[in-house]
C-alpha positions in Angstrom: -30.7 22.5 -24.3 -32.0 19.7 -26.5 -29.4 17.0 -27.1 -29.3 15.0 -30.4 -26.9 12.2 -30.9 -25.6 11.1 -34.3 -23.0 8.8 -35.8 -24.2 5.4 -34.7 -24.3 2.4 -36.9 -23.4 -1.2 -37.5 -19.8 -2.2 -38.0 -17.2 -4.9 -37.4 -15.0 -5.3 -34.4 -11.7 -3.4 -34.4 -12.8 -0.3 -36.3 -13.4 3.2 -35.0 -16.5 5.3 -34.8 -17.2 8.8 -33.6 -20.5 9.9 -32.1 -21.6 13.5 -31.9 -24.0 15.1 -29.5 -25.3 18.4 -30.7 -27.2 20.8 -28.5 -30.0 22.7 -30.1 -29.8 25.4 -27.6 -26.7 26.9 -26.1 -24.5 24.3 -24.5 -23.2 26.1 -21.5 -19.6 25.8 -20.8 -20.4 25.0 -17.2 -22.3 21.8 -18.0 -20.9 18.5 -17.2 -21.4 16.3 -20.2 -21.3 12.5 -20.3 -22.1 9.4 -22.4 -24.2 6.5 -21.1 -25.0 3.3 -22.8 -27.6 0.6 -22.4 -28.2 -2.9 -23.7 -31.4 -4.9 -23.4 -29.9 -6.7 -20.4 -28.0 -3.9 -18.6 -29.0 -0.7 -16.9 -28.0 2.7 -18.1 -24.2 2.7 -17.7 -22.1 5.8 -17.3 -18.8 5.3 -19.0 -17.4 8.7 -20.1 -17.7 12.2 -18.8 -16.1 15.6 -19.3 -16.3 18.6 -17.0 -16.5 22.2 -17.9 -12.8 22.4 -17.4 -12.1 19.6 -19.8 -11.3 16.9 -17.2 -12.3 13.5 -18.4 -13.2 10.3 -16.7 -13.8 6.8 -18.2 -15.0 3.5 -17.0 -12.4 0.7 -17.0 -14.3 -1.0 -19.9 -13.5 1.8 -22.3 -10.3 3.4 -20.8 -7.6 3.7 -23.4 -10.0 3.1 -26.3 -12.6 5.9 -26.0 -12.1 9.6 -25.7 -14.6 12.3 -25.0 -14.2 15.9 -26.1 -16.3 19.1 -26.4 -16.4 22.0 -28.7 -18.3 24.7 -26.9 -18.2 27.0 -29.9 -20.2 24.3 -31.9 -22.3 23.3 -28.9 -21.2 19.7 -29.5 -19.7 16.9 -27.5 -17.9 14.0 -29.2 -17.2 10.4 -28.3 -14.3 8.9 -30.3 -14.5 5.1 -30.0 -11.5 3.0 -31.2 -10.9 -0.7 -31.3 -14.6 -1.4 -30.9 -15.6 -4.7 -29.5 -18.9 -6.7 -29.7 -19.5 -5.9 -26.1 -19.6 -2.2 -27.0 -22.9 -2.9 -28.7 -25.5 -0.7 -27.0 -27.7 2.3 -27.4 -25.6 5.3 -26.6 -27.0 8.4 -24.9 -25.7 11.8 -24.5 -26.3 13.5 -21.1 -25.8 17.0 -19.8 -26.0 18.4 -16.3 -26.3 22.0 -15.3 -24.5 22.0 -11.9 -25.9 25.4 -10.9 -29.6 24.3 -11.1 -29.4 20.6 -11.3 -31.1 20.4 -14.6 -30.5 17.2 -16.6 -30.7 16.7 -20.3 -30.8 13.5 -22.3 -30.5 12.7 -26.0 -32.7 10.3 -27.8 -30.0 7.7 -28.1 -28.2 6.2 -31.1 -27.6 2.5 -31.7 -24.1 1.1 -32.1 -23.8 -2.5 -33.1 -20.4 -4.2 -33.3 -20.2 -7.6 -34.9 -17.3 -10.1 -34.4 
């Protein structure tokens, strides 16, 4: 599966934004899907994930503000971001893991810039 993110942009603090991650191939229902983000001064940071069964997990920094969901029929994973803060500014990457074979998939990244 080739992953393509979309929905990034520049916006002011406090607003909401939804990112999408579309798989060009079939996004298997068994894949673990996740979102990472990276700034020029931080490493790649895992902050949201969703299992094949729909269980989600979030980093403390986004808990309560971000949600992750998946639509297997559309081969798409979503990241809903609410109450955005300047510290959410980063390049956001979609990630997929095939647990059966250990294959990993990355999107090309999409920039989100939040101004005060």
